[in-house]
Backbone as JSON, one array per atom type, in Angstrom:
{
  "sequence": "MKGMKTNKSYSKRLKLTKNGKVLSRKPGFNHFNAKQSRNTQLAGKKGQNFTIKNKPKSHLLPFS",
  "N": [[-4.38, 32.18, -28.29], [-3.28, 30.93, -25.24], [-3.43, 27.8, -23.42], [-4.63, 26.82, -20.14], [-2.39, 26.67, -17.35], [-0.99, 23.7, -15.95], [-1.58, 22.48, -12.7], [1.09, 21.63, -11.17], [2.03, 20.69, -8.66], [-0.16, 19.41, -7.63], [-0.8, 17.55, -9.6], [1.25, 15.73, -9.42], [0.55, 14.12, -7.35], [-1.29, 12.38, -8.3], [-2.26, 9.51, -10.27], [-2.6, 8.03, -13.4], [-4.39, 5.28, -14.53], [-4.19, 2.35, -16.68], [-6.7, 1.93, -17.77], [-7.83, 4.4, -17.63], [-8.66, 5.36, -15.17], [-8.36, 7.57, -12.38], [-6.1, 7.64, -9.79], [-5.48, 8.46, -6.4], [-3.27, 9.19, -3.69], [-3.91, 8.25, -0.29], [-4.65, 10.76, 2.1], [-2.49, 12.0, 4.72], [-0.38, 10.22, 5.26], [2.31, 10.78, 5.05], [4.35, 11.33, 6.92], [5.29, 10.73, 10.38], [4.54, 8.06, 10.94], [5.4, 6.06, 12.58], [4.14, 5.37, 14.95], [1.88, 4.12, 14.17], [0.05, 1.06, 13.55], [1.3, -1.76, 11.69], [-0.5, -2.67, 9.78], [-2.11, -0.43, 9.39], [-0.25, 1.34, 8.34], [0.36, 0.1, 5.89], [-2.11, 0.2, 4.69], [-2.27, 2.83, 4.02], [-0.74, 3.03, 1.76], [-2.18, 2.15, -0.37], [-3.91, 3.23, -3.25], [-6.67, 5.46, -3.76], [-9.76, 5.57, -5.49], [-10.61, 8.26, -7.64], [-12.54, 10.97, -8.54], [-12.98, 13.54, -10.87], [-14.52, 16.47, -11.98], [-15.11, 17.56, -15.36], [-14.38, 20.25, -15.98], [-12.41, 21.28, -14.0], [-10.58, 19.29, -14.49], [-8.83, 19.59, -16.69], [-7.23, 21.57, -15.74], [-5.95, 20.46, -13.54], [-4.74, 18.06, -14.33], [-2.13, 16.93, -16.36], [-2.34, 15.03, -18.3], [-4.88, 14.83, -19.34]],
  "CA": [[-4.62, 32.12, -26.86], [-2.65, 29.76, -24.63], [-4.27, 27.08, -22.47], [-4.33, 27.0, -18.72], [-1.24, 25.92, -16.84], [-1.31, 22.57, -15.09], [-1.15, 22.59, -11.31], [2.08, 20.56, -11.11], [2.13, 20.11, -7.33], [-1.3, 18.52, -7.43], [-0.79, 16.46, -10.58], [2.24, 14.74, -9.0], [-0.07, 13.23, -6.37], [-2.26, 11.54, -8.99], [-1.72, 8.54, -11.21], [-3.6, 7.59, -14.36], [-4.24, 3.86, -14.81], [-4.29, 1.95, -18.08], [-8.09, 2.04, -18.21], [-8.27, 5.78, -17.56], [-9.05, 5.78, -13.84], [-7.4, 8.42, -11.7], [-5.88, 7.2, -8.42], [-4.76, 9.41, -5.57], [-2.84, 8.65, -2.41], [-4.71, 8.66, 0.85], [-3.96, 11.83, 2.82], [-2.09, 11.77, 6.1], [0.57, 9.12, 5.43], [3.63, 11.2, 4.6], [5.31, 11.19, 8.0], [4.74, 10.37, 11.69], [3.86, 6.78, 10.8], [6.02, 5.06, 13.44], [3.22, 4.96, 16.01], [0.77, 3.37, 13.59], [0.28, -0.37, 13.36], [1.8, -2.07, 10.34], [-1.65, -2.75, 8.88], [-2.52, 0.94, 9.08], [0.76, 1.91, 7.46], [0.22, -0.48, 4.56], [-3.38, 0.66, 4.13], [-2.03, 4.16, 3.47], [-0.05, 2.95, 0.48], [-3.16, 1.87, -1.41], [-4.52, 4.4, -3.84], [-8.12, 5.45, -3.74], [-10.33, 6.05, -6.74], [-10.72, 9.7, -7.56], [-13.31, 11.5, -9.66], [-12.85, 14.98, -11.07], [-15.39, 16.96, -13.03], [-14.33, 17.87, -16.55], [-13.83, 21.6, -16.03], [-11.1, 21.38, -13.32], [-9.7, 18.2, -14.89], [-7.78, 20.09, -17.57], [-6.35, 22.42, -14.94], [-5.2, 19.69, -12.55], [-4.07, 16.91, -14.9], [-1.45, 17.2, -17.63], [-2.6, 13.95, -19.25], [-6.3, 14.74, -19.71]],
  "C": [[-4.01, 30.82, -26.31], [-3.62, 29.12, -23.63], [-3.86, 27.37, -21.04], [-3.09, 26.2, -18.34], [-1.74, 24.78, -15.95], [-0.79, 22.83, -13.69], [-0.21, 21.42, -11.03], [2.13, 19.9, -9.73], [1.0, 19.13, -7.09], [-1.24, 17.32, -8.38], [0.23, 15.38, -10.21], [1.67, 13.76, -7.98], [-1.03, 12.24, -7.02], [-1.58, 10.61, -9.97], [-2.86, 8.1, -12.11], [-3.35, 6.12, -14.68], [-4.43, 3.59, -16.3], [-5.71, 2.16, -18.62], [-8.65, 3.44, -18.04], [-8.77, 6.22, -16.19], [-7.97, 6.67, -13.25], [-7.31, 7.96, -10.25], [-5.13, 8.29, -7.67], [-4.33, 8.71, -4.3], [-3.82, 9.07, -1.33], [-3.96, 9.75, 1.6], [-3.53, 11.37, 4.21], [-1.1, 10.65, 6.31], [1.97, 9.51, 4.98], [4.69, 11.03, 5.68], [4.57, 10.96, 9.29], [3.98, 9.05, 11.62], [4.39, 5.73, 11.78], [5.06, 4.54, 14.51], [2.07, 4.12, 15.47], [1.1, 1.89, 13.52], [0.71, -0.61, 11.91], [0.64, -2.14, 9.34], [-2.12, -1.36, 8.47], [-1.53, 1.59, 8.13], [0.58, 1.4, 6.03], [-1.09, -0.05, 3.9], [-3.21, 2.05, 3.51], [-1.34, 4.14, 2.13], [-1.01, 2.71, -0.68], [-3.71, 3.19, -1.95], [-6.02, 4.32, -3.71], [-8.62, 6.06, -5.04], [-10.72, 7.52, -6.58], [-11.51, 10.19, -8.75], [-13.18, 13.02, -9.68], [-13.83, 15.37, -12.17], [-14.54, 17.48, -14.18], [-13.7, 19.26, -16.54], [-12.5, 21.7, -15.27], [-10.11, 20.32, -13.77], [-8.54, 18.72, -15.75], [-6.78, 20.95, -16.8], [-5.44, 21.6, -14.02], [-4.37, 18.57, -13.15], [-3.4, 17.25, -16.22], [-1.83, 16.19, -18.71], [-4.05, 13.84, -19.65], [-6.56, 15.44, -21.03]]
}
């Protein structure tokens, strides 16, 4: 029996840190950023901590 396929489009939005934390980008900062202040634009670059329960983790992350 083969395992589940990884959701590649979703896994590309996540990053695994050295200590095993999963970081995700904040939503809503892909385009139309010209009207935002510079501080708001830079705040969108920071990743936010992300928790996933174990069952969907294997489906969403290739590195779990």
